[in-house]
C-alpha positions as a Markdown table, in Angstrom:
| # | Residue | x | y | z |
|---|---|---|---|---|
| 1 | Met | -68.8 | -12.5 | 85.5 |
| 2 | Thr | -65.7 | -12.9 | 87.6 |
| 3 | Leu | -62.5 | -11.4 | 86.2 |
| 4 | Ser | -59.3 | -13.4 | 86.9 |
| 5 | Ser | -56.5 | -11.3 | 88.2 |
| 6 | Pro | -53.4 | -11.2 | 86.0 |
| 7 | Ser | -50.7 | -13.5 | 87.1 |
| 8 | Arg | -47.8 | -11.9 | 88.8 |
| 9 | Pro | -44.4 | -12.2 | 87.2 |
| 10 | Pro | -42.0 | -14.4 | 89.0 |
| 11 | Lys | -39.6 | -12.7 | 91.3 |
| 12 | Val | -36.3 | -13.6 | 89.7 |
| 13 | Pro | -32.7 | -12.2 | 90.0 |
| 14 | His | -32.1 | -9.3 | 87.7 |
| 15 | Leu | -28.9 | -7.8 | 86.2 |
| 16 | Ile | -27.8 | -4.6 | 87.9 |
| 17 | Leu | -24.2 | -4.3 | 86.7 |
| 18 | Pro | -22.1 | -6.2 | 84.2 |
| 19 | Asn | -21.7 | -9.7 | 85.8 |
| 20 | Leu | -23.8 | -8.8 | 88.9 |
| 21 | Tyr | -27.4 | -9.9 | 89.7 |
| 22 | Arg | -29.5 | -8.9 | 92.6 |
| 23 | Phe | -32.0 | -11.3 | 94.1 |
| 24 | Pro | -35.4 | -10.0 | 95.4 |
| 25 | Pro | -35.4 | -9.4 | 99.2 |
| 26 | Ser | -36.0 | -12.5 | 101.3 |
| 27 | Arg | -38.2 | -13.0 | 104.3 |
| 28 | Asp | -35.8 | -15.8 | 105.4 |
| 29 | Ile | -33.2 | -13.1 | 106.2 |
| 30 | Leu | -35.6 | -10.4 | 107.5 |
| 31 | Gly | -36.1 | -8.7 | 104.2 |
| 32 | Gly | -32.4 | -8.9 | 103.4 |
| 33 | Thr | -31.0 | -8.8 | 99.8 |
| 34 | Ala | -28.6 | -11.3 | 98.3 |
| 35 | Tyr | -26.5 | -11.0 | 95.2 |
| 36 | Phe | -24.9 | -13.2 | 92.5 |
| 37 | Ile | -21.5 | -12.4 | 91.2 |
| 38 | Val | -20.4 | -13.8 | 87.8 |
| 39 | Ser | -16.6 | -14.2 | 87.6 |
| 40 | Ser | -14.3 | -16.2 | 85.4 |
| 41 | His | -12.5 | -17.2 | 88.6 |
| 42 | Gly | -15.6 | -18.6 | 90.1 |
| 43 | Asn | -19.2 | -17.4 | 90.7 |
| 44 | Ile | -20.2 | -16.3 | 94.2 |
| 45 | Val | -23.5 | -15.9 | 96.0 |
| 46 | Val | -23.4 | -13.1 | 98.6 |
| 47 | Asp | -25.8 | -13.9 | 101.5 |
| 48 | Cys | -28.8 | -16.3 | 101.3 |
| 49 | Pro | -31.5 | -15.6 | 98.7 |
| 50 | Ala | -34.9 | -17.1 | 99.2 |
| 51 | Trp | -34.7 | -20.8 | 98.5 |
| 52 | Glu | -37.5 | -20.8 | 96.0 |
| 53 | Ser | -37.9 | -22.6 | 92.6 |
| 54 | Glu | -37.1 | -19.5 | 90.6 |
| 55 | Asn | -33.8 | -18.8 | 92.4 |
| 56 | Gln | -32.9 | -22.5 | 92.4 |
| 57 | Glu | -33.4 | -22.7 | 88.6 |
| 58 | Phe | -31.4 | -19.5 | 88.1 |
| 59 | Leu | -28.5 | -20.8 | 90.1 |
| 60 | Lys | -28.6 | -24.2 | 88.4 |
| 61 | Glu | -28.4 | -22.4 | 85.0 |
| 62 | Gln | -25.3 | -20.5 | 86.1 |
| 63 | Gly | -23.2 | -23.6 | 86.4 |
| 64 | Ser | -20.6 | -24.3 | 89.1 |
| 65 | Leu | -20.3 | -22.1 | 92.1 |
| 66 | Ala | -17.1 | -21.1 | 93.9 |
| 67 | Gly | -18.9 | -20.4 | 97.2 |
| 68 | Ile | -21.5 | -18.6 | 99.3 |
| 69 | Phe | -20.2 | -15.5 | 101.1 |
| 70 | Ile | -22.0 | -14.5 | 104.3 |
| 71 | Thr | -21.7 | -10.8 | 105.3 |
| 72 | His | -23.2 | -11.2 | 108.8 |
| 73 | Arg | -25.1 | -13.7 | 111.0 |
| 74 | Gly | -28.5 | -12.3 | 110.0 |
| 75 | Ala | -27.8 | -13.2 | 106.4 |
| 76 | Ile | -27.9 | -16.9 | 107.2 |
| 77 | Ser | -31.2 | -18.5 | 106.2 |
| 78 | Lys | -32.6 | -21.7 | 107.6 |
| 79 | His | -32.1 | -23.2 | 104.1 |
| 80 | Ile | -28.4 | -22.7 | 103.9 |
| 81 | Gly | -27.7 | -26.4 | 104.4 |
| 82 | Ala | -30.0 | -27.3 | 101.6 |
| 83 | Met | -28.3 | -24.6 | 99.5 |
| 84 | Gln | -24.8 | -26.0 | 100.1 |
| 85 | Thr | -25.9 | -29.5 | 99.3 |
| 86 | Ala | -27.6 | -28.4 | 96.1 |
| 87 | Leu | -24.8 | -26.1 | 94.9 |
| 88 | Asp | -21.9 | -28.2 | 96.2 |
| 89 | Cys | -19.7 | -25.3 | 97.3 |
| 90 | Pro | -18.0 | -24.0 | 100.4 |
| 91 | Ile | -19.4 | -21.2 | 102.7 |
| 92 | Phe | -17.1 | -18.3 | 103.4 |
| 93 | Ile | -17.7 | -16.6 | 106.8 |
| 94 | Gln | -15.8 | -14.6 | 109.3 |
| 95 | Glu | -14.4 | -16.9 | 112.0 |
| 96 | Gln | -16.4 | -15.5 | 114.9 |
| 97 | Glu | -19.7 | -16.6 | 113.3 |
| 98 | Ala | -18.7 | -20.0 | 111.9 |
| 99 | Tyr | -20.2 | -21.7 | 115.0 |
| 100 | Leu | -23.6 | -20.8 | 113.6 |
| 101 | Leu | -23.1 | -23.4 | 110.8 |
| 102 | Pro | -22.3 | -26.7 | 112.6 |
| 103 | Gly | -21.8 | -29.6 | 110.3 |
| 104 | Leu | -21.5 | -27.5 | 107.1 |
| 105 | Arg | -18.4 | -27.0 | 105.0 |
| 106 | Val | -17.0 | -23.6 | 105.8 |
| 107 | Thr | -14.0 | -21.5 | 105.0 |
| 108 | Thr | -13.2 | -19.0 | 107.7 |
| 109 | Phe | -11.1 | -15.9 | 107.8 |
| 110 | His | -9.9 | -13.3 | 110.3 |
| 111 | Glu | -9.3 | -9.8 | 108.9 |
| 112 | Arg | -8.8 | -10.3 | 105.2 |
| 113 | Tyr | -9.4 | -13.1 | 102.7 |
| 114 | Gln | -8.8 | -13.3 | 99.0 |
| 115 | Leu | -11.7 | -15.4 | 97.5 |
| 116 | Thr | -10.6 | -14.9 | 93.9 |
| 117 | Asn | -8.3 | -12.6 | 91.9 |
| 118 | Asp | -11.2 | -10.0 | 91.9 |
| 119 | Leu | -12.9 | -10.6 | 95.3 |
| 120 | Arg | -11.6 | -9.8 | 98.7 |
| 121 | Ala | -13.3 | -10.2 | 102.1 |
| 122 | Val | -12.8 | -7.5 | 104.7 |
| 123 | Trp | -13.8 | -8.0 | 108.4 |
| 124 | Thr | -15.9 | -5.0 | 109.5 |
| 125 | Pro | -17.1 | -5.9 | 113.1 |
| 126 | Gly | -19.8 | -3.8 | 114.8 |
| 127 | His | -23.2 | -4.7 | 113.4 |
| 128 | Ser | -22.3 | -8.2 | 114.5 |
| 129 | Pro | -19.1 | -9.7 | 115.8 |
| 130 | Gly | -18.3 | -11.3 | 112.4 |
| 131 | Ser | -19.8 | -8.7 | 110.1 |
| 132 | Ala | -17.8 | -8.5 | 106.9 |
| 133 | Cys | -17.9 | -6.8 | 103.5 |
| 134 | Leu | -17.0 | -8.3 | 100.2 |
| 135 | Tyr | -15.1 | -6.1 | 97.7 |
| 136 | Asp | -15.0 | -6.7 | 93.9 |
| 137 | Arg | -12.3 | -4.6 | 92.2 |
| 138 | Arg | -14.1 | -4.6 | 88.8 |
| 139 | Glu | -16.3 | -1.8 | 87.5 |
| 140 | Gly | -14.4 | 0.8 | 89.4 |
| 141 | Gly | -14.9 | -1.1 | 92.7 |
| 142 | Ile | -18.0 | -2.6 | 94.2 |
| 143 | Leu | -18.5 | -3.1 | 98.0 |
| 144 | Phe | -21.1 | -5.6 | 99.2 |
| 145 | Ser | -21.8 | -4.1 | 102.7 |
| 146 | Gly | -24.4 | -6.5 | 104.2 |
| 147 | Arg | -25.9 | -4.5 | 107.1 |
| 148 | His | -22.7 | -2.8 | 108.0 |
| 149 | Leu | -23.7 | 0.1 | 105.8 |
| 150 | Leu | -27.4 | 0.6 | 104.8 |
| 151 | Pro | -29.4 | 3.2 | 102.9 |
| 152 | Asp | -31.1 | 5.7 | 105.2 |
| 153 | His | -34.5 | 7.1 | 104.3 |
| 154 | Gln | -32.9 | 9.4 | 101.7 |
| 155 | Gly | -31.1 | 6.5 | 100.1 |
| 156 | Asn | -27.6 | 7.5 | 101.4 |
| 157 | Pro | -25.4 | 4.7 | 102.8 |
| 158 | Arg | -24.7 | 5.0 | 106.5 |
| 159 | Pro | -23.9 | 2.9 | 109.5 |
| 160 | Leu | -27.2 | 2.6 | 111.3 |
| 161 | Arg | -27.5 | 1.8 | 115.0 |
| 162 | Leu | -30.2 | -0.9 | 115.2 |
| 163 | Ala | -31.7 | -2.9 | 118.0 |
| 164 | Lys | -29.4 | -5.9 | 117.0 |
| 165 | Thr | -26.3 | -3.8 | 116.7 |
| 166 | Phe | -23.5 | -5.6 | 118.6 |
| 167 | His | -21.0 | -2.9 | 119.2 |
| 168 | Trp | -21.7 | 0.7 | 117.9 |
| 169 | Pro | -18.2 | 2.3 | 118.5 |
| 170 | Arg | -16.6 | -0.7 | 116.8 |
| 171 | Gln | -18.9 | -0.3 | 113.8 |
| 172 | Leu | -17.9 | 3.3 | 113.5 |
| 173 | Arg | -14.2 | 2.3 | 113.6 |
| 174 | Ser | -14.9 | -0.2 | 110.9 |
| 175 | Val | -16.4 | 2.5 | 108.7 |
| 176 | Glu | -13.4 | 4.6 | 109.2 |
| 177 | Ala | -11.1 | 1.7 | 108.3 |
| 178 | Leu | -12.9 | 1.3 | 105.0 |
| 179 | Arg | -12.6 | 5.0 | 104.3 |
| 180 | Thr | -8.8 | 4.8 | 104.6 |
| 181 | Glu | -8.6 | 1.6 | 102.7 |
| 182 | Phe | -10.4 | 2.8 | 99.6 |
| 183 | Thr | -10.3 | 5.9 | 97.3 |
| 184 | Pro | -12.8 | 7.5 | 94.8 |
| 185 | Glu | -10.9 | 5.6 | 92.1 |
| 186 | Thr | -11.2 | 2.2 | 93.8 |
| 187 | Leu | -14.7 | 2.3 | 95.2 |
| 188 | Arg | -17.5 | 3.4 | 92.9 |
| 189 | Tyr | -20.6 | 1.2 | 93.8 |
| 190 | Leu | -22.1 | 0.0 | 97.1 |
| 191 | Cys | -24.5 | -2.9 | 97.2 |
| 192 | Pro | -26.3 | -3.0 | 100.6 |
| 193 | Gly | -27.7 | -6.1 | 102.1 |
| 194 | Ala | -31.0 | -4.6 | 103.1 |
| 195 | Asn | -33.2 | -1.4 | 102.9 |
| 196 | Val | -32.9 | -1.5 | 99.0 |
| 197 | Gly | -36.4 | 0.0 | 98.8 |
| 198 | Phe | -34.9 | 3.3 | 100.0 |
| 199 | Leu | -32.8 | 3.4 | 96.8 |
| 200 | Arg | -36.1 | 4.4 | 95.1 |
| 201 | Gly | -35.5 | 2.4 | 91.9 |
| 202 | Arg | -31.8 | 2.6 | 91.8 |
| 203 | Ser | -30.0 | -0.7 | 91.5 |
| 204 | Thr | -26.9 | 0.3 | 93.4 |
| 205 | Ile | -25.4 | 3.3 | 95.2 |
| 206 | Asp | -23.1 | 5.0 | 92.6 |
| 207 | Gly | -20.3 | 7.3 | 93.8 |
| 208 | Ala | -20.1 | 5.3 | 97.0 |
| 209 | Tyr | -16.8 | 6.6 | 98.3 |
| 210 | Ser | -18.2 | 10.2 | 98.5 |
| 211 | Tyr | -20.5 | 9.0 | 101.4 |
| 212 | Phe | -17.5 | 7.9 | 103.5 |
| 213 | Lys | -17.4 | 10.8 | 105.8 |
| 214 | Pro | -16.2 | 10.8 | 109.5 |
| 215 | Glu | -19.2 | 10.5 | 111.8 |
């Protein structure tokens, strides 16, 4: 007798903080992690989730979308055009990487950009020329760091020098700029754009500001 293997539960976004969902890592962005922010001022997708039926259905159920925010060029999936068409929203991206999205509806920014009353984009060059973080002032402050800051093997957020790092000294200066911009009272959580397996079951990095130490 052949026993059928139990069906695997669908990989769907799950709630990790009030008004914040995390998508499963996506092969389309080299194992990167995307997020969904619920806001009364307009919902935002951070980076590109896998464009699969479960995620499409989830986004459809959430209603209108204010935009897709891209933290760095490696977070752009080959399906981003289909995503924009289906979700009917702009793409927010730092101006130096907008050329990667020809023919799409983009909103670019230089150093700072206020997406909504709660959400602010911050240019953090180094990992890539247009690397940027997204800051949500709610819940004590949440920083979506893309690959600018990633968990190391101990789960601690750090700038990591990778094969695709564009400019390492500039990345270190960008980390220092974030350290001076925020305080323990304004930055509680960090949500990285990759390496979430190193969090060992944690949904976010709590006490995020305590990790901002000079290199």
